[in-house]
N, C-alpha and C positions, 0 to 999 in steps of 0.2 A: 492485564495492562491497562493503565489509565488511557482513556480515549484521547486526551488532550496532550499526551506526552509522546516523545520519540521512543523508538524501540531501543532500550538500553542494552549495551553489549559488553561482554567480557571476553578477552583473549587470553588463553592459557596455552603456552608453548615454551619449550625449553630452548628453542632456536631463535636468537635475536633477529636474524633476517626475516624469518617467517612472521614474527610479531610486527616488524616494520611494514611488511607488505600488507598484512591484514589491517593494520592501523590506518594505512594510507587508503585502502579500499573503503573502509568504514567511513572515513572522513569525506569521501567523495559522494556518499549517499545521504541526502539531507534528512531522510527519515530515520537514520541510525545515529546513535550517540555512544561513543566509546567511553565507558566509565573507568575501566582499569585494564592493565595488562599484567600477567603473572608468568613467572618462569617455571613453576611446577604446580602440581595438583594440590599440594597442601596449602600453598599460598592462595590458590584459587578458591579452595573451600573456605578460607578465612574471609575472603571478599564476599562470597555468597552468603555467609552468616551475617555480614554487616549491612548489606543493602540488597534490595530486590534487583534481579537481573532478568531481562526478557529473553536474551539470546546469548548463548555461550559458544564461542569458537574454541574447540578443544582438541589439542593434539593427543594422540593415543600413546605413542611410545615415548614416555618420559621417565626420568629417574625417580625413585622413591614411590611413586604412585602412578599407575597407568591411567590414562584418561577414562577408559571404560570402567575401571575399578572406582575411580572418583565418582562417576555418575551413580554407581550402585550404592554409594554411601548416602546419597541424597534422597530424602523422603519425597520432596516435591521439586524435582530438577526443572530448570528453565528449558526452553527450546534449545536443542543442541545441534550444531553443525560440526562434525568431526573433521579434523584436518590431519593428514598423515602422508608419509611417503610410501607406506606399505599397503598394497591392495588387499592382502590377506585378512586385514582387520575389518573389511567392509561388512561382511555378514554379521559379525558380532555387534558392530555399530548400529545396524538397522534393527537388530533384535532388541536394542535398548531404546527403540522409538526415536532414533535420530531423524532430524528433518532432512539432512543430506550428509554426504560423505565426499569430501574434497581431497583429491590426490595432489600432492605437491610435485612440481611447482604449480601454484594455483593462478589461473588466468583471471582477469577482471570479469570477463564474460561469464565464466563458470561460477565465480563468486556471486554475481548478480542473479544468476539462475537459482542458486540456493537461497539467497536472501529473499527473492520474490515469493518463495513458498511461505516464508514467515510473514511477509507483508500481506499476502492474500488472506492468511488466517487472521491476522490483526484487523484487517478491514472488515471481514465477516463478523468479528466480535464487536467492533466498535462503531461501525457505520450506523446512522449517518453522522454521528457526533464527532468522528475523527477528523474528517476533512471539511464536511459541510454540515453546519448545525442550524437547525430551525430556531429562529429567535422569537417568533410570535405566531399567532394564528393568522393565516394568510387571506382570510376572507376580506376582500376590499384592499388588498395590498399587504406589504410587509417586507421583511429583510431576511437574508440568510448570511451566515458567516462562512466564508470559504478559506480554508487553511492553505496558504501558498506562500512561497518565499519566506518561510519561517515566521509568518505573522498571520493574524486573522483579518481577512478583508471583508468588510461589511458591504453587501451588495443588495440594492433595492430590487425587489421582485419585478417591478415594472420596467427596470432597465435591461432585463435579460431578454435577448433575442432568440437564442437557441443554445442547446448543449450538444456537443459532439463527443462521441466516444473515441479515445485514442488508445485502444488496447487496455493497458493497466491504468490509464489516466483518462480524465475528461477535460475538455476545453469548454469553459463557460463564456459565451460570446455576448457581450453587453453593448450598449450604445456607444460606449467610450473606450472599452478595452477588452482584451481576451485574457482569461485567467485559467491557467492549467494547474490541476491538482490531482493527486493520486486518489482516485475514487471510482467506483463502478457506476455506470450510467443507470443501472437498475435502482441503486440506492437513492440517487437524486430524483429519479422518477417518482419514488414513494413520497418525497417531499413536495414535488411540484404538481403532482396530479390533483385534479380538483380545483386548480387555481389558474384555469385558462391556459394550461400547457397540455400538449398531446404528443405522444410517441408516434412518429411517422416512419421510423426505420429502426433497425437494430442499433444503428449508430447515431440517431438524431432524435432529440426532443425539441419541440418548437413552441414559442408563444403564439397562441392562436391570434391574439390581437395584433401581432407584428407581421402577419402574413400579408404580403402585398398582392400576390396573384397565385393561382394554382391551376394545375391540370390533373388529370387522373394519375399521372406518374411522378409529379414533382410539385414543390411549392417554392416560392421566391420570398426571401426575407433579406432586406438590406442589400439588394442586388446579388444575393447569393442563391443559386438554385440548388435545392436539397431534394434528394430522391424520396419518393414514397414507395415503400416495399409492399409486395403483395400481401404479406402477413398482416400489415396494419391498414391496408387500403380501405376496407369496409368501415372501420372505426373512424378513420380520417374523413371519409365522405359523409358519414353521418353527422359529424361535428360541423364540417364546413358548409353543408347544405341545409 
C-alpha cells in the first residue's frame, strides 16, 4: 500500500442491507476509502482485476461463487475480513489467512476492532511516512508533515512542545494548536530523537528546550505537569543535569 494513500476497500456481499451497513461503517473511518461494492464473487473478481484493493470485506455464503472459493482463485489476494451469518465457516476463513471474521449482524465496535488490525499492519509498513513525514534534516531546526483531517499539516520543529500517546493515536501539542493523528509514539520518537527531544514516559516525548521546571518525578511544559517514569528517569536526569 502506498504510504500517502488511504486503505482502499471493496465490499462483496449478496445482501443489500449488509452492503449498506458496511458502506456506512467504512465512510465513518477517515483512514478507509470505499472503492466499490459488488453483489457476487464474480463481480468482485472483476473489480480486483481492474484496480488494486487493500482490504476486502467478503461474504462467504453467496450464489455462483463462495467467498472462500473466490479467495482461492486469487494469486495475491488483498487483506480479507470475512462477513457471514454462519459461524461454522470461521475455521475455513482463518485457514485462508483472513484478518478477521465478522458475524452478522455486525456492530460498529466489532467492525472497528477488525479494521484496527489492518491499520496496525499498515502503520508498521509505512511509518513514519504515513502520518508524519520528515521534510528535512533537523539539525538547527526543520519541519515535519503531519497527516490529519485529510490533509498534510506542516509543523515547525521548534513549535512542538510535547507529544502524547493516545493508544492508537498521538497528540502533537504545539505552541498554537493540538494535532491528533493515527501514529505510534515510537515512530515519531525515531524522527525527533537527536533534535533536543527526549522520551520521559511511555506516553510522552518532550522538547528539552520547552521544559520550564522539573523534579525527579515530573516536568512542566506550558503549565502542564507531565510524569517521568522510572524506566526513563536515568536518561532524563542525564540530559537535564
